[in-house]
C-alpha positions in Angstrom: -70.3 -73.2 -18.2 -69.5 -74.0 -14.6 -69.7 -77.2 -12.6 -68.1 -78.2 -9.3 -67.9 -81.8 -8.2 -66.6 -83.3 -5.0 -65.1 -86.6 -5.9 -63.7 -87.8 -2.6 -63.9 -86.9 1.1 -61.2 -87.6 3.7 -62.4 -90.0 6.4 -60.5 -88.2 9.2 -60.8 -84.5 8.4 -63.2 -82.3 6.4 -60.8 -82.2 3.4 -62.2 -83.0 0.0 -60.9 -83.7 -3.5 -62.8 -82.2 -6.4 -62.8 -80.5 -9.7 -64.2 -77.3 -11.0 -65.2 -76.9 -14.6 -65.1 -73.4 -16.1 -65.3 -71.9 -19.5 -61.5 -71.9 -19.9 -60.7 -75.3 -18.5 -60.9 -77.7 -15.5 -59.3 -76.9 -12.1 -58.4 -79.7 -9.7 -59.2 -78.8 -6.1 -57.9 -78.0 -3.6 -56.2 -75.3 -5.7 -53.8 -72.4 -5.1 -54.2 -69.4 -7.3 -51.1 -67.3 -8.0 -51.9 -63.6 -7.8 -51.7 -61.6 -11.0 -53.0 -58.4 -9.6 -52.5 -56.2 -12.7 -52.7 -58.9 -15.3 -49.4 -60.5 -14.6 -47.9 -62.8 -11.9 -44.8 -60.8 -11.1 -41.6 -62.1 -12.7 -43.2 -65.0 -14.6 -44.7 -65.7 -18.0 -48.0 -67.6 -18.6 -45.9 -70.4 -20.1 -43.9 -70.7 -16.9 -47.1 -70.6 -14.8 -48.3 -73.7 -16.7 -44.9 -75.4 -16.2 -45.0 -74.9 -12.4 -48.5 -76.5 -12.4 -50.9 -73.5 -12.0 -54.3 -74.2 -13.4 -56.1 -71.0 -12.4 -54.8 -67.5 -11.5 -56.3 -64.5 -9.7 -56.3 -60.9 -11.0 -57.9 -57.8 -9.6 -60.7 -55.9 -11.3 -60.1 -52.7 -9.2 -56.5 -52.3 -10.5 -57.4 -53.3 -14.1 -60.4 -50.9 -14.0 -58.0 -48.1 -13.2 -55.2 -49.2 -15.5 -55.4 -49.9 -18.4 -59.2 -49.9 -18.1 -61.9 -52.5 -18.8 -62.9 -51.1 -22.2 -59.4 -51.4 -23.5 -59.1 -55.0 -22.3 -62.5 -55.9 -23.7 -61.5 -54.4 -27.0 -58.4 -56.5 -27.0 -60.5 -59.7 -26.7 -60.8 -60.0 -22.9 -58.3 -60.5 -20.1 -57.3 -64.0 -21.2 -56.1 -62.9 -24.6 -54.8 -59.6 -23.3 -52.4 -61.2 -20.9 -51.7 -64.4 -22.9 -53.2 -66.8 -20.3 -55.7 -69.4 -21.7 -56.7 -71.0 -18.4 -59.3 -70.0 -15.9 -59.1 -66.6 -14.2 -60.8 -65.4 -11.0 -61.0 -61.6 -10.4 -61.3 -60.0 -7.0 -63.9 -57.2 -6.9 -61.8 -54.5 -5.1 -63.3 -54.9 -1.7 -59.9 -55.5 -0.1 -58.5 -52.4 -1.9 -61.3 -50.4 -0.4 -60.1 -51.6 3.0 -56.4 -51.1 2.3 -56.9 -47.6 0.8 -59.7 -46.5 3.2 -58.2 -43.0 3.6 -59.1 -42.5 -0.1 -62.6 -43.9 0.1 -66.1 -43.1 1.4 -68.6 -46.0 1.7 -72.4 -45.6 1.4 -75.4 -47.7 0.6 -74.9 -46.9 -3.1 -71.3 -48.1 -3.2 -67.7 -46.8 -2.7 -66.6 -43.4 -3.7 -62.9 -43.1 -3.9 -59.9 -41.3 -5.4 -57.5 -43.2 -7.5 -54.2 -44.0 -5.8 -52.6 -43.4 -9.2 -53.7 -39.9 -10.2 -56.3 -38.7 -7.6 -59.2 -39.0 -10.0 -62.7 -39.6 -8.5 -64.6 -42.9 -9.1 -67.6 -44.7 -7.9 -67.7 -48.5 -7.4 -71.2 -50.0 -7.0 -72.2 -53.7 -6.9 -73.5 -53.3 -10.4 -70.5 -51.5 -11.9 -68.1 -54.1 -10.3 -70.1 -56.9 -12.0 -70.1 -55.0 -15.3 -66.3 -54.5 -15.1 -65.6 -58.1 -14.6 -68.0 -59.1 -17.4 -66.1 -56.8 -19.7 -62.9 -58.5 -18.6 -64.4 -61.8 -19.6 -63.1 -63.8 -16.6 -64.4 -67.1 -15.5 -65.2 -66.3 -11.8 -66.1 -62.9 -10.6 -66.4 -61.7 -7.0 -69.1 -59.5 -5.5 -68.3 -56.1 -4.0 -67.9 -56.5 -0.2 -66.9 -54.4 2.7 -63.9 -55.7 4.8 -63.3 -54.4 8.3 -60.0 -54.4 10.2 -59.4 -56.7 13.1 -60.3 -56.9 15.8 -62.7 -53.9 15.2 -66.0 -53.3 17.0 -69.0 -55.6 16.9 -71.1 -52.8 15.6 -68.7 -52.0 12.8 -68.5 -55.6 11.7 -72.3 -56.0 11.9 -72.9 -53.0 9.7 -70.3 -54.2 7.2 -71.9 -57.7 7.1 -75.4 -56.3 6.5 -74.1 -54.0 3.7 -72.1 -56.8 2.1 -75.3 -59.0 1.9 -77.3 -56.2 0.4 -74.6 -55.5 -2.1 -74.4 -59.2 -2.9 -78.1 -59.3 -3.8 -77.7 -56.4 -6.1 -74.7 -57.9 -7.8 -76.6 -61.2 -8.3 -79.4 -59.3 -10.0 -76.9 -57.4 -12.2 -75.2 -60.4 -13.7 -75.8 -60.9 -17.4 -73.0 -63.2 -18.8 -73.9 -66.9 -18.8 -70.3 -68.0 -19.2 -69.2 -66.3 -16.0 -70.1 -67.2 -12.4 -70.3 -64.9 -9.4 -69.1 -65.9 -6.0 -70.3 -64.3 -2.7 -68.1 -63.3 0.2 -68.8 -64.1 3.8 -68.0 -61.2 6.1 -68.5 -60.5 9.8 -65.1 -59.7 11.3 -63.9 -62.0 14.1 -67.4 -62.6 15.5 -68.8 -66.1 15.0 -72.5 -65.2 15.1 -72.0 -62.5 12.4 -70.1 -65.0 10.3 -72.9 -67.5 10.6 -75.5 -64.9 9.8 -73.6 -63.7 6.8 -73.1 -67.2 5.4 -76.8 -68.2 5.9 -78.0 -65.0 4.2 -75.6 -65.4 1.2 -76.5 -69.1 0.8 -80.1 -68.0 0.6 -79.2 -66.0 -2.5 -78.0 -69.2 -4.2 -74.5 -68.3 -5.5 -72.5 -70.9 -7.4 -69.6 -70.5 -5.0 -68.7 -68.8 -1.7 -65.6 -67.1 -0.3 -64.7 -66.3 3.3 -63.1 -62.9 3.3 -61.9 -60.3 5.7 -59.4 -62.5 7.4 -55.6 -62.1 7.8 -56.2 -58.3 8.3 -54.6 -57.9 11.7 -55.9 -60.8 13.9 -53.7 -63.6 15.1 -53.3 -66.8 13.1 -55.1 -68.7 15.7 -58.1 -66.3 15.5 -58.0 -66.6 11.7 -58.2 -70.3 12.0 -61.0 -70.3 14.5 -63.2 -67.9 12.4 -62.6 -69.8 9.2 -63.4 -73.1 10.9 -66.6 -71.7 12.2 -67.7 -70.0 9.0 -67.0 -72.9 6.6 -69.5 -75.2 8.3 -72.4 -73.0 7.1 -71.4 -73.1 3.4 -72.9 -75.7 1.1 -70.9 -78.9 0.6 -71.8 -79.0 -3.1 -70.3 -75.6 -3.8 -66.7 -74.5 -3.9 -65.4 -72.8 -0.8 -62.7 -70.1 -1.2 -60.6 -68.7 1.7 -59.3 -65.4 0.5 -55.7 -64.1 1.1 -54.3 -67.2 2.8 -51.5 -68.1 3.2 -48.4 -69.9 4.4 -47.8 -73.5 3.3 -48.7 -74.9 6.8 -51.9 -72.7 6.8 -53.0 -74.2 3.4 -52.7 -77.7 4.8 -54.8 -76.8 7.9 -57.5 -75.0 5.8 -57.8 -77.8 3.3 -58.4 -80.0 6.4 -61.3 -77.7 7.3 -62.9 -78.2 3.9 -61.8 -75.2 1.8 -61.1 -75.7 -1.9 -59.5 -72.5 -3.2 -56.8 -70.2 -2.0 -54.8 -67.2 -3.1 -51.9 -65.2 -1.6 -49.0 -62.9 -2.6 -46.6 -64.6 -0.2 -44.8 -67.0 -2.7 -44.1 -64.2 -5.2 -43.5 -61.3 -2.8 -41.2 -63.4 -0.6 -39.3 -64.6 -3.6 -38.5 -61.0 -4.6 -37.2 -60.5 -1.1 -35.0 -63.6 -1.2 -37.2 -65.8 1.0 -37.7 -69.3 -0.4 -40.1 -72.0 0.8 -39.0 -75.6 1.5 -40.5 -78.6 3.2 -38.4 -77.7 6.3 -39.5 -74.1 6.4 -38.4 -70.8 5.0 -34.9 -70.1 3.7 -33.4 -66.6 3.3 -31.0 -67.0 0.3 -29.3 -63.7 1.2 -27.6 -65.2 4.2 -23.8 -65.3 4.1 -23.8 -69.1 4.9 -25.0 -69.8 1.4 -22.2 -67.9 -0.4 -20.4 -71.1 -1.3 -23.2 -73.6 -1.0 -23.4 -75.8 -4.1 -26.7 -77.4 -3.2 -30.0 -76.5 -4.8 -32.6 -74.7 -2.7 -34.1 -78.0 -1.9 -32.8 -81.5 -2.6 -35.2 -83.4 -4.9 -37.1 -80.4 -6.0 -37.9 -80.6 -9.7 -38.5 -76.9 -10.4 -36.4 -75.2 -13.1 -34.4 -73.3 -10.5 -33.4 -76.3 -8.4 -32.6 -78.3 -11.5 -30.1 -75.7 -12.8 -28.8 -73.4 -10.1 -27.0 -73.6 -6.7 -27.7 -71.7 -3.5 -24.4 -69.9 -4.0 -25.5 -68.6 -7.4 -28.9 -67.5 -6.2 -27.4 -65.7 -3.3 -25.0 -63.9 -5.7 -28.0 -62.8 -7.8 -29.9 -61.5 -4.8 -26.9 -59.6 -3.3 -26.2 -58.1 -6.8 -29.8 -57.0 -7.2 -30.1 -58.9 -10.5 -33.6 -59.2 -12.1 -33.0 -62.9 -12.6 -33.0 -63.3 -8.8 -36.7 -62.5 -8.6 -37.5 -64.7 -11.6 -35.7 -67.8 -10.4 -36.9 -67.4 -6.8 -40.4 -66.9 -7.9 -40.4 -70.0 -10.1 -39.2 -72.1 -7.1 -41.8 -70.7 -4.7 -44.7 -71.1 -7.1 -43.6 -74.6 -7.9 -43.4 -75.4 -4.2 -46.9 -74.2 -3.6 -48.3 -76.0 -6.6 -46.5 -79.2 -5.6 -47.9 -78.9 -2.1 -51.4 -78.7 -3.5 -50.7 -81.7 -5.8 -49.4 -83.7 -2.8 -52.6 -82.9 -0.9 -54.7 -84.0 -3.8 -52.8 -87.2 -4.2 -53.1 -87.9 -0.5 -56.8 -87.3 -0.6 -57.2 -89.6 -3.7 -55.3 -92.3 -1.8 -57.2 -91.9 1.5 -54.2 -90.8 3.5 -54.6 -87.0 3.9 -54.1 -87.0 7.7 -51.1 -89.2 7.3 -49.6 -86.6 4.9 -50.6 -83.5 6.9 -49.2 -84.4 10.3 -45.6 -85.0 9.2 -45.7 -82.0 6.9 -46.8 -79.7 9.7 -44.2 -81.2 12.1 -41.5 -80.6 9.5 -42.4 -76.9 9.3 -41.4 -76.5 13.0 -44.2 -74.0 13.6 -43.5 -73.8 17.3 -40.2 -72.0 16.5 -42.3 -69.2 15.1 -43.9 -68.5 18.5 -47.3 -69.4 17.2 -49.6 -71.1 19.8 -51.3 -74.0 18.2 -53.9 -75.0 20.7 -57.0 -76.3 18.8 -55.2 -76.5 15.5 -54.7 -80.2 15.4 -55.6 -82.1 12.2 
């Protein structure tokens, strides 16, 4: 079962409000997916994920294929039961891991031969085996195997990877067997607009239930990321969900919702939490700084997350400096709540017809110019 419905469009931007029905529940869009790479969102429980407002999470079939293995998870009743999460799950295919571990891989028309980063054992990923792995995991949304290239990269390299990704996508589409799982395609093409357009048009011709734009935030500047995403999204069907992979910072989420994307994932809220960096409406806050040693305030005044309702900045700094495990947990709960609250605020603004009015003050409050990011052409 899968259905995506756009319920409202913003009159000023391309942002849209919608809902995505899956075999394990309904997801309100635009949505942010916390990353559960190995079957867990680090430092949190599934119950806590629900409490912060998460409706869908992302896991990684490559890592689960290696450890503990898809057969074991299938025998345990599927990934939902194995990890104790009863909501929708999307799994990445492993294309990004092929990119990030490229010294261990060899790419051919057949697929990707690689050595495990865990024990050096040899494996072969093909479009068909990647689909089969995700079907055994029993997730709601599976992703095709794709090839990601580093930025900026050469035009020839990006063109070859785009063509291979399309051929792999067609094979993956033919290999799909489960009716309760949908398969999303991934637009590639590096930083080159014509290749992105060609990739999108070819994949749309294969009639996938949803489309992702991948291969961004891999070394190019944020402005280039924005321009490539802005160009690519216009060639994706309006009636299908659009997923921008691996992005991003809170201000980026607002900008990409304005472009018409519906789904996002990123490790930033959880990774930064473990390093003591917390997100607020005024920007990032490093809780390890000495100035917070005696600060009685919560991370953010008015925040309703568990951490802000119960603990001071002084206590959180103490935990971080002392290296306590609770530091990662409390920081993570706040950051995930902040991200989910941001998505809720955008959905509310869309429902009330005031998305642009919400977005501009939010972006101004983030003080992006202080981060030395040039914003020409980034206006809502």
